[in-house]
C-alpha positions as CSV (number, residue, x, y, z in Angstrom):
1,X,-0.1,0.0,0.0
2,X,1.2,3.5,-0.8
3,X,2.2,5.5,2.2
4,X,1.0,9.1,2.4
5,X,3.9,11.6,2.1
6,X,3.9,15.5,2.1
7,X,5.2,17.2,-1.0
8,X,8.2,19.7,-1.1
9,X,9.5,21.6,-4.1
10,X,12.5,19.7,-5.4
11,X,16.2,21.0,-4.6
12,X,17.5,23.6,-7.1
13,X,19.9,22.4,-9.5
14,X,23.9,22.9,-9.7
15,X,25.6,22.8,-13.1
16,X,28.5,20.3,-13.2
17,X,31.5,21.3,-15.5
18,X,30.2,19.3,-18.4
19,X,26.7,21.2,-18.2
20,X,24.9,18.1,-16.4
21,X,22.4,19.6,-13.8
22,X,22.5,17.8,-10.5
23,X,20.2,18.4,-7.5
24,X,21.8,20.5,-4.8
25,X,20.6,18.3,-2.1
26,X,19.7,14.3,-2.2
27,X,18.9,11.1,-0.1
28,X,22.0,9.1,1.1
29,X,20.9,5.3,1.4
30,X,23.6,3.8,3.6
31,X,23.1,1.6,5.5
32,X,19.6,0.8,4.2
33,X,19.3,-2.8,2.8
34,X,17.2,-3.5,-0.3
35,X,13.8,-3.7,1.5
36,X,14.2,-0.5,3.2
37,X,15.7,1.3,0.2
38,X,12.8,0.4,-1.8
39,X,10.3,2.0,0.7
40,X,12.4,5.1,1.4
41,X,13.4,5.9,-2.1
42,X,9.9,5.6,-3.2
43,X,8.7,7.9,-0.3
44,X,11.7,10.3,-1.0
45,X,10.8,10.7,-4.6
46,X,7.1,11.2,-4.1
47,X,8.1,13.9,-1.6
48,X,10.4,15.8,-4.0
49,X,13.8,14.4,-3.7
50,X,15.4,13.9,-7.0
51,X,18.9,12.9,-6.1
52,X,19.5,9.4,-4.8
53,X,23.0,8.1,-3.7
54,X,23.9,4.5,-3.5
55,X,26.9,2.3,-4.0
56,X,28.1,-1.3,-4.8
57,X,29.2,-1.6,-1.3
58,X,26.0,-0.7,0.2
59,X,24.5,-3.8,-1.2
60,X,21.2,-1.9,-1.7
61,X,21.2,-1.2,-5.3
62,X,18.4,-3.5,-6.3
63,X,16.1,-1.8,-3.6
64,X,17.1,1.7,-5.0
65,X,16.1,0.7,-8.5
66,X,12.9,-0.7,-7.1
67,X,12.0,2.4,-5.2
68,X,12.6,4.4,-8.3
69,X,10.3,2.3,-10.4
70,X,7.6,2.3,-7.7
71,X,7.8,6.0,-7.1
72,X,5.9,7.2,-10.3
73,X,8.5,9.8,-10.9
74,X,9.9,9.6,-14.4
75,X,13.4,8.2,-14.8
76,X,14.7,11.3,-16.6
77,X,13.8,13.4,-13.5
78,X,15.8,11.2,-11.2
79,X,19.7,11.8,-10.6
80,X,21.1,8.5,-9.6
81,X,24.6,8.2,-8.0
82,X,26.6,5.0,-7.5
83,X,30.0,4.0,-6.8
84,X,32.3,0.8,-7.3
85,X,34.9,-0.8,-5.1
86,X,38.6,-1.3,-5.5
87,X,38.1,-4.9,-7.2
88,X,37.2,-3.0,-10.3
89,X,40.2,-0.5,-10.4
90,X,41.2,-0.8,-14.1
91,X,39.9,0.6,-17.3
92,X,37.9,-2.7,-18.3
93,X,37.0,-3.1,-14.5
94,X,35.2,0.1,-14.4
95,X,33.0,-1.0,-17.2
96,X,32.3,-4.3,-15.8
97,X,31.4,-2.6,-12.4
98,X,29.1,0.0,-14.3
99,X,27.5,-2.8,-16.1
100,X,26.8,-4.9,-12.9
101,X,25.4,-1.8,-11.2
102,X,23.1,-1.1,-14.2
103,X,21.8,-4.7,-13.9
104,X,21.2,-4.4,-10.1
105,X,19.4,-0.9,-10.5
106,X,17.5,-2.1,-13.5
107,X,18.5,1.1,-15.4
108,X,20.0,1.9,-18.9
109,X,22.5,4.4,-17.5
110,X,23.4,6.2,-14.2
111,X,23.8,10.0,-13.8
112,X,27.0,9.9,-11.7
113,X,29.6,7.1,-11.5
114,X,32.1,7.5,-8.8
115,X,35.4,5.6,-7.8
116,X,34.3,5.0,-4.2
117,X,37.8,5.1,-2.5
118,X,41.4,5.6,-4.0
119,X,43.0,2.5,-2.3
120,X,46.3,4.1,-2.9
121,X,48.0,0.8,-1.9
122,X,47.1,-1.0,-5.0
123,X,47.7,2.1,-6.9
124,X,45.1,1.8,-9.7
125,X,42.7,4.6,-9.1
126,X,44.0,6.5,-12.2
127,X,43.3,3.4,-14.4
128,X,39.9,3.4,-12.7
129,X,39.1,6.8,-13.8
130,X,40.5,6.5,-17.0
131,X,37.6,3.8,-17.4
132,X,35.1,6.2,-16.2
133,X,36.2,8.7,-19.0
134,X,35.4,6.0,-21.4
135,X,32.1,5.1,-19.9
136,X,31.2,8.8,-20.1
137,X,32.3,8.7,-23.9
138,X,29.8,5.7,-24.4
139,X,27.1,7.3,-22.9
140,X,26.7,4.8,-19.9
141,X,27.1,7.6,-17.6
142,X,26.1,11.3,-17.7
143,X,28.8,12.5,-15.3
144,X,31.9,11.0,-13.4
145,X,33.8,11.5,-10.4
146,X,35.7,10.4,-7.3
147,X,34.7,9.8,-3.7
148,X,37.1,10.2,-0.6
149,X,40.0,11.5,-2.7
150,X,42.6,13.7,-1.0
151,X,44.6,16.3,-2.7
152,X,47.4,13.9,-3.6
153,X,45.0,11.5,-5.2
154,X,43.2,14.3,-7.3
155,X,46.8,15.6,-8.4
156,X,47.4,12.3,-10.0
157,X,44.3,12.7,-12.1
158,X,45.1,16.2,-12.9
159,X,48.8,15.3,-14.1
160,X,46.9,13.0,-16.6
161,X,44.5,15.9,-17.9
162,X,41.6,14.3,-16.0
163,X,39.4,16.4,-13.6
164,X,36.3,14.8,-11.9
165,X,33.0,16.4,-12.3
166,X,32.2,15.8,-8.6
167,X,34.4,14.6,-5.4
168,X,32.2,13.4,-2.8
169,X,33.8,13.6,0.7
170,X,33.1,13.3,4.4
171,X,32.4,17.0,5.4
172,X,30.5,18.6,8.1
173,X,30.9,21.7,10.5
174,X,33.2,19.6,12.7
175,X,35.3,18.4,9.6
176,X,35.7,21.4,7.2
177,X,38.0,20.1,4.5
178,X,39.2,23.5,3.6
179,X,42.2,22.1,1.3
180,X,40.0,19.9,-0.7
181,X,37.1,22.6,-1.1
182,X,39.9,25.2,-2.3
183,X,41.0,22.6,-4.9
184,X,37.5,21.9,-6.1
185,X,36.6,25.5,-6.6
186,X,39.8,26.0,-8.6
187,X,39.1,23.1,-10.7
188,X,35.3,23.3,-11.1
189,X,34.7,20.2,-9.3
190,X,31.4,19.9,-7.3
191,X,31.9,19.1,-3.6
192,X,29.2,16.4,-2.6
193,X,29.2,15.7,1.2
194,X,28.4,12.3,2.8
195,X,27.7,12.4,6.6
196,X,26.6,16.0,6.5
197,X,25.0,15.8,9.8
198,X,27.9,14.3,11.4
199,X,28.3,10.8,13.1
200,X,25.7,10.3,15.9
201,X,23.9,13.3,17.5
202,X,26.8,15.1,19.0
203,X,26.9,18.0,16.5
204,X,23.2,18.5,16.3
205,X,23.3,19.0,20.1
206,X,26.0,21.7,19.7
207,X,24.7,24.9,21.4
208,X,25.9,27.0,18.6
209,X,23.9,25.1,16.1
210,X,20.8,24.7,18.5
211,X,20.7,28.5,19.3
212,X,20.6,29.3,15.5
213,X,18.0,26.7,15.1
214,X,15.9,28.3,17.8
215,X,16.3,31.8,16.2
216,X,15.1,30.5,12.8
217,X,12.4,28.1,14.0
218,X,14.2,25.3,12.3
219,X,15.7,22.1,13.5
220,X,19.5,21.6,14.0
221,X,19.7,19.2,11.1
222,X,18.2,21.9,8.9
223,X,20.7,24.5,10.1
224,X,23.5,22.1,9.4
225,X,22.1,21.3,5.9
226,X,21.6,24.9,5.2
227,X,25.2,25.5,6.1
228,X,26.2,23.2,3.4
229,X,24.1,24.4,0.5
230,X,24.8,27.9,1.3
231,X,28.4,27.2,0.5
232,X,27.7,25.4,-2.6
233,X,28.1,21.8,-1.3
234,X,25.8,19.0,-2.1
235,X,24.8,17.1,0.9
236,X,23.1,13.7,1.0
237,X,21.8,13.1,4.4
238,X,20.2,9.7,5.2
239,X,16.9,9.2,6.7
240,X,13.9,6.7,6.5
241,X,11.7,8.7,8.7
242,X,9.3,10.6,6.6
243,X,9.1,13.7,9.0
244,X,13.0,13.9,9.1
245,X,12.9,13.3,5.2
246,X,10.7,16.2,4.6
247,X,12.8,18.5,7.0
248,X,16.1,17.6,5.4
249,X,14.8,18.6,1.9
250,X,13.2,21.9,3.2
251,X,16.3,24.0,3.5
252,X,16.0,26.3,0.6
253,X,13.3,28.7,2.3
254,X,15.6,30.4,4.7
255,X,19.3,31.6,4.9
256,X,22.0,31.9,7.6
257,X,23.1,35.4,8.3
258,X,26.9,35.8,7.8
259,X,27.7,35.7,11.4
260,X,25.7,32.6,11.9
261,X,27.5,31.0,8.9
262,X,30.8,32.0,10.4
263,X,29.9,30.6,13.9
264,X,28.9,27.3,12.4
265,X,32.1,27.2,10.3
266,X,34.2,27.8,13.2
267,X,33.1,24.6,14.8
268,X,35.8,22.7,12.9
269,X,38.1,20.4,15.0
270,X,40.7,17.8,14.8
271,X,39.3,14.1,14.7
272,X,41.9,11.2,14.9
273,X,39.1,8.9,14.3
274,X,38.0,10.4,10.9
275,X,38.4,7.7,8.1
276,X,41.8,8.3,6.2
277,X,41.6,7.5,2.5
278,X,45.2,6.7,2.5
279,X,44.6,3.7,4.6
280,X,40.8,3.1,4.5
281,X,38.8,1.7,1.7
282,X,36.9,-0.8,-0.1
């Protein structure tokens, strides 16, 4: 039975370096399983979401595809991102990974395909990205990019004359990543953010954020997501709760003042537990 959902205007669109339009806020789907993804993706699309983020490693691409088909929203109106693992880090491997994801999703193309982690220990991420370039030329993907690439990893691509359209990274007010953001802006790379609301609820309880939320009559999560989009980042918060889904999308009708934006930005802090793409990956 179809669940009743509120309807919110879809997020505005960002224009990637190759002219492809990408929604400025989307739905993250980790760690949903297929069953949960099928329900949540359909709900989110009916609500107004148009960007759905999944990955081979999430093991929910089949559910995401089912949710898209069940939503009643036209395929051409949905922007689908997926990512592939280190096993496929070669030119031919990237094509095999793409074809396998398309089969699981039940789609003819994906809008954005990313190398999920650089895995520098095996040193094949440049070949993997070369494979993405060929997939773009073949029309199997509309845009290509990287995920969790640090400045040195990106530089290896730049040295070969290749620039991702998107680099998806862990970024939130506690983890600012200024070095990467500066490179992205210089090279015309869109900054897509995973874990945009932090890990756990600690950041959403921060008194700086809660005070701003009270001032605007918004939730702390909405304030943090507004912080992302107001700087041009593309956040992909995850939720399966209809009320939170609606709140997360509804961040384009207010703005943070300059002093509020600066106060949230000043929350950045060192985090030794943060995933390091030089040693972590799959």
